[in-house]
KOLGU-594070 format. One record per residue: residue in one letter; x, y, z of N, C-alpha, C in turn. Coordinates in steps of 0.05 Angstrom, whole numbers, plus 5000, padded with zeros to 4 digits. Layout:
BEGIN
['A'; [X; Y; Z]; [X; Y; Z]; [X; Y; Z]]
...
This chain:
BEGIN
['X'; [5405; 7561; 2221]; [5430; 7572; 2211]; [5426; 7602; 2208]]
['X'; [5445; 7617; 2219]; [5443; 7646; 2217]; [5460; 7655; 2193]]
['X'; [5451; 7676; 2180]; [5466; 7687; 2158]; [5481; 7711; 2167]]
['X'; [5504; 7717; 2155]; [5520; 7740; 2161]; [5507; 7765; 2152]]
['X'; [5510; 7786; 2167]; [5500; 7813; 2160]; [5524; 7831; 2157]]
['X'; [5521; 7851; 2142]; [5542; 7871; 2138]; [5531; 7898; 2148]]
['X'; [5548; 7912; 2164]; [5541; 7938; 2174]; [5563; 7958; 2167]]
['X'; [5556; 7983; 2165]; [5577; 8003; 2161]; [5584; 8015; 2188]]
['X'; [5610; 8020; 2192]; [5619; 8034; 2216]; [5639; 8055; 2209]]
['X'; [5641; 8075; 2226]; [5660; 8097; 2221]; [5689; 8087; 2225]]
['X'; [5708; 8102; 2214]; [5736; 8095; 2218]; [5744; 8095; 2247]]
['X'; [5732; 8114; 2263]; [5738; 8115; 2291]; [5729; 8089; 2305]]
['X'; [5705; 8080; 2299]; [5694; 8055; 2311]; [5711; 8031; 2302]]
['X'; [5719; 8030; 2277]; [5735; 8008; 2267]; [5762; 8008; 2281]]
['X'; [5775; 8032; 2285]; [5800; 8033; 2299]; [5798; 8023; 2327]]
['X'; [5776; 8031; 2341]; [5772; 8023; 2369]; [5767; 7993; 2370]]
['X'; [5752; 7982; 2352]; [5747; 7953; 2353]; [5773; 7938; 2347]]
['X'; [5788; 7948; 2328]; [5814; 7935; 2321]; [5833; 7935; 2345]]
['X'; [5833; 7958; 2359]; [5850; 7961; 2383]; [5842; 7942; 2405]]
['X'; [5816; 7937; 2408]; [5805; 7920; 2430]; [5807; 7890; 2423]]
['X'; [5813; 7885; 2398]; [5812; 7857; 2388]; [5835; 7840; 2401]]
['X'; [5827; 7817; 2411]; [5846; 7799; 2423]; [5855; 7778; 2402]]
['X'; [5877; 7765; 2407]; [5887; 7745; 2388]; [5866; 7724; 2383]]
['X'; [5861; 7718; 2358]; [5842; 7698; 2351]; [5813; 7707; 2349]]
['X'; [5807; 7732; 2356]; [5780; 7742; 2355]; [5774; 7755; 2328]]
['X'; [5749; 7753; 2320]; [5740; 7769; 2297]; [5729; 7795; 2308]]
['X'; [5724; 7814; 2290]; [5711; 7839; 2299]; [5683; 7834; 2311]]
['X'; [5669; 7814; 2300]; [5643; 7807; 2311]; [5646; 7797; 2340]]
['X'; [5667; 7781; 2345]; [5672; 7771; 2372]; [5677; 7794; 2391]]
['X'; [5692; 7814; 2382]; [5698; 7837; 2399]; [5672; 7852; 2406]]
['X'; [5655; 7856; 2386]; [5629; 7870; 2391]; [5613; 7855; 2411]]
['X'; [5611; 7829; 2408]; [5595; 7812; 2427]; [5607; 7814; 2455]]
['X'; [5633; 7811; 2457]; [5647; 7812; 2483]; [5642; 7839; 2497]]
['X'; [5646; 7860; 2482]; [5644; 7887; 2494]; [5615; 7894; 2501]]
['X'; [5596; 7886; 2486]; [5569; 7893; 2492]; [5557; 7876; 2514]]
['X'; [5569; 7853; 2519]; [5558; 7836; 2540]; [5574; 7839; 2566]]
['X'; [5594; 7856; 2567]; [5610; 7859; 2591]; [5598; 7881; 2608]]
['X'; [5596; 7875; 2634]; [5585; 7895; 2653]; [5606; 7917; 2656]]
['X'; [5597; 7940; 2667]; [5614; 7962; 2672]; [5638; 7954; 2688]]
['X'; [5634; 7936; 2708]; [5656; 7927; 2725]; [5678; 7915; 2708]]
['X'; [5671; 7900; 2687]; [5690; 7887; 2671]; [5706; 7906; 2654]]
['X'; [5694; 7929; 2647]; [5708; 7948; 2631]; [5727; 7966; 2647]]
['X'; [5722; 7966; 2673]; [5738; 7984; 2690]; [5764; 7969; 2699]]
['X'; [5784; 7985; 2704]; [5809; 7975; 2713]; [5815; 7987; 2741]]
['X'; [5822; 7971; 2760]; [5830; 7981; 2786]; [5860; 7980; 2787]]
['X'; [5871; 7995; 2807]; [5900; 7996; 2810]; [5911; 8018; 2792]]
['X'; [5937; 8015; 2785]; [5950; 8035; 2769]; [5945; 8030; 2739]]
['X'; [5943; 8052; 2724]; [5939; 8050; 2695]; [5956; 8072; 2682]]
['X'; [5972; 8065; 2663]; [5988; 8084; 2648]; [5973; 8092; 2623]]
['X'; [5973; 8118; 2618]; [5959; 8128; 2594]; [5978; 8147; 2579]]
['X'; [5981; 8142; 2553]; [5996; 8160; 2535]; [5975; 8180; 2524]]
['X'; [5979; 8205; 2530]; [5959; 8226; 2523]; [5964; 8236; 2495]]
['X'; [5944; 8251; 2485]; [5946; 8262; 2458]; [5967; 8284; 2456]]
['X'; [5976; 8295; 2479]; [5998; 8314; 2479]; [6024; 8301; 2488]]
['X'; [6025; 8275; 2483]; [6050; 8259; 2486]; [6061; 8257; 2515]]
['X'; [6044; 8260; 2534]; [6052; 8256; 2562]; [6044; 8228; 2571]]
['X'; [6061; 8216; 2586]; [6055; 8189; 2597]; [6047; 8194; 2627]]
['X'; [6022; 8189; 2633]; [6012; 8193; 2660]; [6004; 8166; 2672]]
['X'; [6009; 8164; 2698]; [6001; 8140; 2713]; [5979; 8149; 2732]]
['X'; [5956; 8135; 2729]; [5932; 8142; 2745]; [5928; 8119; 2765]]
['X'; [5919; 8127; 2789]; [5910; 8107; 2809]; [5888; 8120; 2825]]
['X'; [5872; 8103; 2838]; [5849; 8112; 2853]; [5850; 8100; 2881]]
['X'; [5845; 8117; 2901]; [5842; 8107; 2928]; [5812; 8102; 2931]]
['X'; [5804; 8077; 2928]; [5775; 8070; 2928]; [5762; 8077; 2954]]
['X'; [5777; 8076; 2976]; [5765; 8083; 3002]; [5757; 8112; 3005]]
['X'; [5769; 8129; 2988]; [5762; 8158; 2989]; [5739; 8165; 2970]]
['X'; [5734; 8149; 2949]; [5714; 8156; 2929]; [5686; 8154; 2941]]
['X'; [5671; 8176; 2938]; [5644; 8177; 2948]; [5624; 8182; 2925]]
['X'; [5633; 8180; 2900]; [5615; 8181; 2877]; [5606; 8209; 2869]]
['X'; [5622; 8229; 2873]; [5614; 8256; 2865]; [5612; 8258; 2835]]
['X'; [5626; 8242; 2820]; [5625; 8240; 2791]; [5636; 8265; 2776]]
['X'; [5650; 8283; 2789]; [5661; 8305; 2775]; [5682; 8296; 2755]]
['X'; [5697; 8275; 2763]; [5717; 8264; 2745]; [5705; 8252; 2720]]
['X'; [5682; 8238; 2723]; [5668; 8226; 2701]; [5657; 8248; 2682]]
['X'; [5648; 8269; 2694]; [5637; 8291; 2677]; [5659; 8305; 2661]]
['X'; [5683; 8307; 2672]; [5705; 8321; 2658]; [5721; 8303; 2640]]
['X'; [5722; 8277; 2646]; [5738; 8258; 2630]; [5723; 8232; 2627]]
['X'; [5700; 8231; 2613]; [5684; 8207; 2612]; [5697; 8184; 2596]]
['X'; [5717; 8191; 2579]; [5732; 8169; 2565]; [5752; 8156; 2583]]
['X'; [5757; 8168; 2606]; [5778; 8157; 2625]; [5765; 8144; 2649]]
['X'; [5746; 8158; 2662]; [5735; 8148; 2687]; [5706; 8138; 2684]]
['X'; [5700; 8118; 2700]; [5673; 8107; 2700]; [5665; 8101; 2729]]
['X'; [5641; 8107; 2736]; [5631; 8102; 2763]; [5611; 8080; 2762]]
['X'; [5614; 8061; 2780]; [5595; 8039; 2784]; [5580; 8044; 2810]]
['X'; [5557; 8058; 2809]; [5544; 8066; 2834]; [5533; 8042; 2850]]
['X'; [5533; 8018; 2838]; [5525; 7995; 2854]; [5547; 7988; 2875]]
['X'; [5571; 7999; 2871]; [5593; 7994; 2890]; [5597; 8018; 2909]]
['X'; [5579; 8036; 2910]; [5581; 8059; 2928]; [5570; 8051; 2956]]
['X'; [5576; 8067; 2976]; [5565; 8062; 3002]; [5583; 8046; 3019]]
['X'; [5572; 8032; 3038]; [5588; 8017; 3057]; [5587; 7987; 3050]]
['X'; [5606; 7973; 3059]; [5607; 7944; 3053]; [5631; 7939; 3035]]
['X'; [5637; 7914; 3032]; [5661; 7906; 3016]; [5654; 7884; 2997]]
['X'; [5666; 7882; 2974]; [5686; 7901; 2964]; [5672; 7927; 2956]]
['X'; [5685; 7949; 2960]; [5675; 7975; 2952]; [5695; 7988; 2934]]
['X'; [5690; 7986; 2908]; [5708; 7997; 2888]; [5690; 8011; 2867]]
['X'; [5681; 8035; 2874]; [5662; 8048; 2857]; [5673; 8061; 2831]]
['X'; [5698; 8070; 2832]; [5710; 8084; 2810]; [5730; 8067; 2794]]
['X'; [5727; 8068; 2768]; [5746; 8053; 2751]; [5758; 8070; 2730]]
['X'; [5780; 8061; 2719]; [5794; 8074; 2697]; [5789; 8057; 2673]]
['X'; [5778; 8069; 2653]; [5771; 8055; 2628]; [5797; 8049; 2612]]
['X'; [5795; 8029; 2594]; [5816; 8025; 2575]; [5815; 8048; 2556]]
['X'; [5837; 8063; 2554]; [5839; 8087; 2537]; [5859; 8082; 2515]]
['X'; [5851; 8086; 2491]; [5870; 8083; 2469]; [5892; 8104; 2471]]
['X'; [5916; 8098; 2461]; [5937; 8117; 2462]; [5930; 8142; 2447]]
['X'; [5937; 8165; 2458]; [5933; 8191; 2446]; [5904; 8199; 2442]]
['X'; [5886; 8186; 2457]; [5857; 8192; 2454]; [5848; 8215; 2471]]
['X'; [5861; 8220; 2494]; [5853; 8240; 2513]; [5877; 8258; 2519]]
['X'; [5872; 8284; 2523]; [5894; 8302; 2530]; [5900; 8301; 2560]]
['X'; [5924; 8308; 2567]; [5932; 8307; 2596]; [5917; 8327; 2612]]
['X'; [5911; 8350; 2601]; [5896; 8370; 2616]; [5869; 8360; 2626]]
['X'; [5855; 8346; 2609]; [5828; 8335; 2617]; [5831; 8316; 2640]]
['X'; [5851; 8299; 2639]; [5856; 8279; 2661]; [5863; 8294; 2687]]
['X'; [5881; 8313; 2685]; [5890; 8327; 2709]; [5867; 8343; 2721]]
['X'; [5852; 8357; 2704]; [5829; 8373; 2714]; [5808; 8354; 2727]]
['X'; [5804; 8331; 2716]; [5785; 8312; 2728]; [5795; 8303; 2755]]
['X'; [5820; 8298; 2758]; [5832; 8289; 2783]; [5830; 8311; 2804]]
['X'; [5837; 8336; 2796]; [5836; 8359; 2814]; [5807; 8364; 2823]]
['X'; [5787; 8358; 2805]; [5759; 8364; 2812]; [5748; 8346; 2834]]
['X'; [5761; 8324; 2839]; [5751; 8305; 2859]; [5751; 8318; 2887]]
['X'; [5728; 8322; 2899]; [5728; 8334; 2926]; [5739; 8317; 2948]]
['X'; [5742; 8291; 2942]; [5753; 8272; 2962]; [5782; 8265; 2958]]
['X'; [5794; 8277; 2937]; [5823; 8272; 2930]; [5828; 8243; 2928]]
['X'; [5811; 8229; 2913]; [5813; 8200; 2910]; [5830; 8192; 2886]]
['X'; [5836; 8211; 2868]; [5850; 8204; 2843]; [5878; 8215; 2844]]
['X'; [5897; 8198; 2838]; [5925; 8206; 2839]; [5936; 8204; 2810]]
['X'; [5951; 8224; 2802]; [5963; 8226; 2776]; [5993; 8232; 2779]]
['X'; [6010; 8216; 2766]; [6038; 8223; 2766]; [6049; 8221; 2738]]
['X'; [6071; 8234; 2733]; [6086; 8233; 2708]; [6101; 8207; 2707]]
['X'; [6096; 8190; 2687]; [6108; 8164; 2686]; [6138; 8166; 2680]]
['X'; [6147; 8187; 2667]; [6175; 8190; 2661]; [6192; 8199; 2684]]
['X'; [6181; 8218; 2700]; [6196; 8230; 2722]; [6189; 8220; 2749]]
['X'; [6166; 8205; 2751]; [6154; 8196; 2776]; [6144; 8218; 2793]]
['X'; [6143; 8243; 2782]; [6133; 8266; 2797]; [6103; 8264; 2801]]
['X'; [6094; 8267; 2826]; [6066; 8268; 2832]; [6054; 8294; 2822]]
['X'; [6034; 8292; 2805]; [6021; 8316; 2794]; [5997; 8324; 2811]]
['X'; [5981; 8306; 2819]; [5959; 8311; 2838]; [5951; 8286; 2852]]
['X'; [5937; 8287; 2875]; [5929; 8312; 2887]; [5953; 8327; 2899]]
């Protein structure tokens, strides 16, 4: 029989765990789920809408066929982008770049746009969710 342990966590960590919590899960369940999930499981492919800290709603998408793993986007916006280098190179499925689950108002729009612009392969697309205007590339 295991006994319960108590740990202290910061308010930021508590907020993130609460945000990631699914119906019926305890915070302990969330920690176990998130720490046992591979990077692939944390990444999202396809379109992802993000509400930024400067109140802009951006829609991000990635052309996986263009991504060659330069990682400039990861360096500039590590809370948003994640690279799985085991999916780089040739062969299928080839989906090296993912968009992380981002809490609302956690990242500013400028960081996201600069990260997308930095991609030498123009693999990241950003548009304004309200106007449908393509911001980049």
